[in-house]
N, CA, C and O of each residue as an XYZ file, in Angstrom:
344
protein
N       0.863     -1.151      0.000
C       0.000      0.000      0.000
C       0.913      1.218      0.000
O       1.972      1.221      0.628
N       0.486      2.246     -0.713
C       1.221      3.493     -0.740
C       0.350      4.593     -0.147
O      -0.832      4.702     -0.471
N       0.940      5.402      0.719
C       0.240      6.533      1.328
C       0.928      7.804      0.844
O       2.141      7.960      0.983
N       0.136      8.708      0.274
C       0.671      9.970     -0.226
C      -0.166     11.130      0.303
O      -1.377     11.007      0.482
N       0.489     12.245      0.548
C      -0.215     13.473      0.880
C       0.672     14.645      0.478
O       1.877     14.488      0.277
N       0.068     15.809      0.364
C       0.791     17.001     -0.055
C       1.003     17.947      1.121
O       0.104     18.158      1.936
N       2.199     18.508      1.195
C       2.537     19.513      2.185
C       3.145     20.679      1.418
O       4.161     20.524      0.741
N       2.520     21.844      1.526
C       2.982     23.040      0.825
C       3.173     22.777     -0.666
O       4.139     23.244     -1.270
N       2.247     22.029     -1.247
C       2.276     21.767     -2.678
C       3.246     20.680     -3.109
O       3.346     20.390     -4.301
N       3.957     20.078     -2.179
C       4.888     19.006     -2.527
C       4.314     17.665     -2.065
O       3.890     17.507     -0.920
N       4.314     16.720     -2.982
C       3.751     15.401     -2.695
C       4.794     14.542     -1.964
O       5.948     14.445     -2.382
N       4.351     13.925     -0.861
C       5.193     13.014     -0.078
C       4.513     11.650     -0.060
O       3.325     11.542      0.244
N       5.277     10.610     -0.388
C       4.715      9.258     -0.434
C       5.590      8.288      0.357
O       6.815      8.406      0.396
N       4.919      7.330      0.982
C       5.599      6.254      1.687
C       4.972      4.939      1.258
O       3.750      4.819      1.167
N       5.812      3.965      0.999
C       5.332      2.624      0.695
C       5.218      1.876      2.016
O       6.189      1.785      2.766
N       4.049      1.345      2.299
C       3.799      0.585      3.515
C       3.839     -0.898      3.134
O       3.001     -1.353      2.355
N       4.799     -1.655      3.671
C       4.923     -3.064      3.285
C       3.789     -3.905      3.874
O       3.207     -3.559      4.902
N       3.495     -5.002      3.207
C       2.546     -5.977      3.740
C       3.197     -6.679      4.922
O       4.394     -6.965      4.902
N       2.421     -6.948      5.928
C       2.907     -7.705      7.073
C       2.711     -9.179      6.760
O       1.583     -9.671      6.725
N       3.802     -9.873      6.536
C       3.749    -11.299      6.238
C       4.185    -12.059      7.477
O       5.351    -12.008      7.869
N       3.268    -12.746      8.076
C       3.572    -13.494      9.289
C       4.072    -14.888      8.923
O       3.534    -15.504      8.003
N       5.072    -15.392      9.607
C       5.443    -16.795      9.353
C       4.311    -17.679      9.877
O       3.978    -17.649     11.062
N       3.752    -18.435      9.007
C       2.609    -19.260      9.389
C       3.026    -20.724      9.362
O       3.460    -21.245      8.334
N       2.887    -21.364     10.492
C       3.180    -22.786     10.561
C       2.235    -23.410     11.584
O       1.793    -22.755     12.528
N       1.948    -24.646     11.381
C       1.095    -25.386     12.306
C       1.336    -26.867     12.073
O       1.874    -27.270     11.042
N       0.944    -27.639     13.011
C       1.075    -29.077     12.836
C       0.045    -29.553     11.821
O      -0.994    -28.917     11.639
N       0.325    -30.651     11.173
C      -0.610    -31.219     10.206
C      -1.003    -32.610     10.691
O      -0.335    -33.598     10.386
N      -2.102    -32.674     11.455
C      -2.464    -33.944     12.078
C      -3.118    -34.942     11.141
O      -3.379    -36.077     11.539
N      -3.386    -34.548      9.915
C      -4.099    -35.447      9.027
C      -5.564    -35.103      9.021
O      -5.938    -33.967      9.312
N      -6.387    -36.050      8.700
C      -7.817    -35.786      8.658
C      -8.237    -35.375      7.254
O      -7.578    -35.729      6.276
N      -9.327    -34.633      7.153
C      -9.816    -34.241      5.835
C      -8.746    -33.487      5.042
O      -7.902    -32.806      5.624
N      -8.786    -33.608      3.743
C      -7.743    -33.045      2.896
C      -7.627    -31.528      3.030
O      -6.543    -30.978      2.839
N      -8.730    -30.842      3.357
C      -8.651    -29.385      3.479
C      -8.423    -28.921      4.922
O      -8.490    -27.723      5.198
N      -8.157    -29.842      5.834
C      -7.939    -29.491      7.240
C      -6.737    -28.561      7.419
O      -6.859    -27.565      8.133
N      -5.568    -28.842      6.799
C      -4.451    -27.897      6.940
C      -4.784    -26.505      6.413
O      -4.336    -25.513      6.987
N      -5.554    -26.409      5.341
C      -5.951    -25.102      4.812
C      -6.861    -24.379      5.803
O      -6.769    -23.161      5.962
N      -7.731    -25.122      6.461
C      -8.618    -24.532      7.466
C      -7.789    -23.966      8.624
O      -8.051    -22.857      9.088
N      -6.785    -24.729      9.094
C      -5.912    -24.259     10.165
C      -5.119    -23.034      9.726
O      -4.933    -22.101     10.507
N      -4.654    -23.035      8.490
C      -3.924    -21.888      7.969
C      -4.799    -20.640      8.007
O      -4.350    -19.577      8.436
N      -6.042    -20.767      7.562
C      -6.972    -19.629      7.604
C      -7.201    -19.166      9.038
O      -7.276    -17.965      9.300
N      -7.311    -20.111      9.965
C      -7.536    -19.762     11.367
C      -6.338    -19.008     11.949
O      -6.519    -18.068     12.723
N      -5.119    -19.411     11.584
C      -3.913    -18.728     12.065
C      -3.883    -17.292     11.551
O      -3.586    -16.363     12.303
N      -4.192    -17.115     10.271
C      -4.210    -15.771      9.686
C      -5.283    -14.922     10.360
O      -5.026    -13.773     10.721
N      -6.472    -15.472     10.531
C      -7.567    -14.734     11.148
C      -7.229    -14.341     12.593
O      -7.505    -13.216     13.007
N      -6.639    -15.254     13.351
C      -6.254    -14.943     14.730
C      -5.189    -13.844     14.767
O      -5.220    -12.978     15.641
N      -4.258    -13.880     13.829
C      -3.216    -12.848     13.767
C      -3.808    -11.491     13.442
O      -3.415    -10.480     14.025
N      -4.755    -11.466     12.508
C      -5.418    -10.202     12.170
C      -6.195     -9.656     13.362
O      -6.211     -8.450     13.606
N      -6.824    -10.540     14.085
C      -7.578    -10.098     15.266
C      -6.642     -9.444     16.282
O      -6.954     -8.391     16.837
N      -5.500    -10.075     16.516
C      -4.533     -9.507     17.448
C      -3.994     -8.168     16.976
O      -3.842     -7.241     17.772
N      -3.703     -8.061     15.684
C      -3.169     -6.812     15.133
C      -4.226     -5.712     15.130
O      -3.892     -4.537     15.283
N      -5.486     -6.076     14.961
C      -6.540     -5.057     14.882
C      -6.676     -4.275     16.182
O      -7.126     -3.129     16.172
N      -6.294     -4.882     17.292
C      -6.394     -4.172     18.566
C      -5.374     -3.041     18.662
O      -5.475     -2.189     19.545
N      -4.400     -3.026     17.769
C      -3.361     -1.996     17.768
C      -3.733     -0.790     16.900
O      -3.003      0.200     16.878
N      -4.863     -0.863     16.182
C      -5.295      0.239     15.312
C      -5.723      1.409     16.196
O      -6.529      1.235     17.110
N      -5.189      2.591     15.928
C      -5.485      3.764     16.758
C      -6.824      4.410     16.435
O      -7.517      4.874     17.341
N      -7.195      4.447     15.182
C      -8.447      5.103     14.777
C      -9.625      4.203     15.149
O      -9.739      3.095     14.624
N     -10.504      4.662     16.046
C     -11.616      3.806     16.494
C     -12.528      3.350     15.366
O     -13.005      2.216     15.389
N     -12.781      4.204     14.381
C     -13.671      3.827     13.275
C     -13.053      2.713     12.429
O     -13.749      1.788     12.009
N     -11.750      2.804     12.182
C     -11.061      1.764     11.413
C     -11.021      0.469     12.215
O     -11.274     -0.611     11.681
N     -10.701      0.586     13.512
C     -10.645     -0.592     14.382
C     -12.005     -1.294     14.433
O     -12.074     -2.522     14.388
N     -13.078     -0.517     14.528
C     -14.418     -1.093     14.594
C     -14.764     -1.848     13.307
O     -15.313     -2.949     13.358
N     -14.445     -1.259     12.167
C     -14.749     -1.938     10.893
C     -13.923     -3.195     10.720
O     -14.421     -4.197     10.205
N     -12.667     -3.158     11.142
C     -11.833     -4.347     11.047
C     -12.360     -5.439     11.975
O     -12.370     -6.615     11.611
N     -12.793     -5.056     13.158
C     -13.371     -6.017     14.093
C     -14.654     -6.621     13.528
O     -14.888     -7.822     13.659
N     -15.488     -5.785     12.896
C     -16.703     -6.303     12.258
C     -16.352     -7.329     11.181
O     -16.993     -8.374     11.074
N     -15.322     -7.016     10.384
C     -14.879     -7.952      9.343
C     -14.357     -9.246      9.937
O     -14.618    -10.328      9.411
N     -13.620     -9.135     11.033
C     -13.132    -10.331     11.716
C     -14.298    -11.205     12.158
O     -14.285    -12.418     11.946
N     -15.309    -10.589     12.773
C     -16.464    -11.356     13.248
C     -17.203    -12.030     12.100
O     -17.662    -13.163     12.242
N     -17.323    -11.350     10.970
C     -17.967    -11.958      9.796
C     -17.145    -13.137      9.276
O     -17.702    -14.169      8.901
N     -15.825    -12.982      9.255
C     -14.959    -14.066      8.793
C     -15.044    -15.263      9.739
O     -15.072    -16.409      9.290
N     -15.084    -15.002     11.039
C     -15.203    -16.085     12.012
C     -16.527    -16.823     11.838
O     -16.566    -18.051     11.923
N     -17.603    -16.091     11.597
C     -18.900    -16.720     11.338
C     -18.838    -17.591     10.081
O     -19.361    -18.706     10.065
N     -18.198    -17.077      9.032
C     -18.086    -17.836      7.782
C     -17.275    -19.112      8.001
O     -17.632    -20.170      7.482
N     -16.186    -19.019      8.765
C     -15.391    -20.221      9.052
C     -16.201    -21.230      9.846
O     -16.133    -22.430      9.579
N     -16.971    -20.751     10.827
C     -17.792    -21.651     11.638
C     -18.821    -22.377     10.779
O     -19.034    -23.579     10.940
N     -19.449    -21.658      9.882
C     -20.451    -22.266      9.005
C     -19.808    -23.277      8.060
O     -20.364    -24.347      7.812
N     -18.639    -22.934      7.539
C     -17.952    -23.832      6.613
C     -17.449    -25.087      7.325
O     -17.452    -26.177      6.753
N     -17.018    -24.925      8.575
C     -16.459    -26.053      9.314
C     -17.502    -27.134      9.557
O     -17.199    -28.326      9.522
N     -18.728    -26.704      9.802
C     -19.791    -27.668     10.027
C     -19.771    -28.247     11.431
O     -19.096    -27.727     12.319
N     -20.522    -29.336     11.625
C     -20.634    -29.921     12.958
C     -19.311    -30.543     13.398
O     -18.536    -31.030     12.575
N     -19.069    -30.519     14.681
C     -17.874    -31.131     15.242
C     -16.729    -30.174     15.453
O     -15.739    -30.529     16.093
N     -16.839    -28.961     14.927
C     -15.805    -27.939     15.114
C     -16.322    -26.878     16.068
O     -17.505    -26.538     16.069
N     -15.413    -26.367     16.874
C     -15.765    -25.256     17.757
C     -14.711    -24.183     17.593
O     -13.522    -24.447     17.770
N     -15.128    -22.987     17.262
C     -14.209    -21.859     17.102
C     -14.522    -20.839     18.176
O     -15.672    -20.433     18.344
N     -13.494    -20.427     18.903
C     -13.661    -19.409     19.932
C     -12.686    -18.280     19.634
O     -11.525    -18.519     19.302
N     -13.171    -17.047     19.757
C     -12.288    -15.899     19.518
C     -11.686    -15.440     20.823
O     -10.912    -14.484     20.843
């Protein structure tokens, strides 16, 4: 992402790098998409933790809403036998 703004008619830009977290988890077997489900859960949990660091309350609230929607979608996709807690 790039952030730009002008000061006294001069444009200033900064490139903001993507935060790439090292993602690893055990692979216990089971359904073929189980490791992918765990990977999604690790990413979602990391985003939830990072969202608490957002200073702007409006941005933090929208990110939290998105997290809750994603958690609901994962719960629905997981089906019976899975329990997800935030």
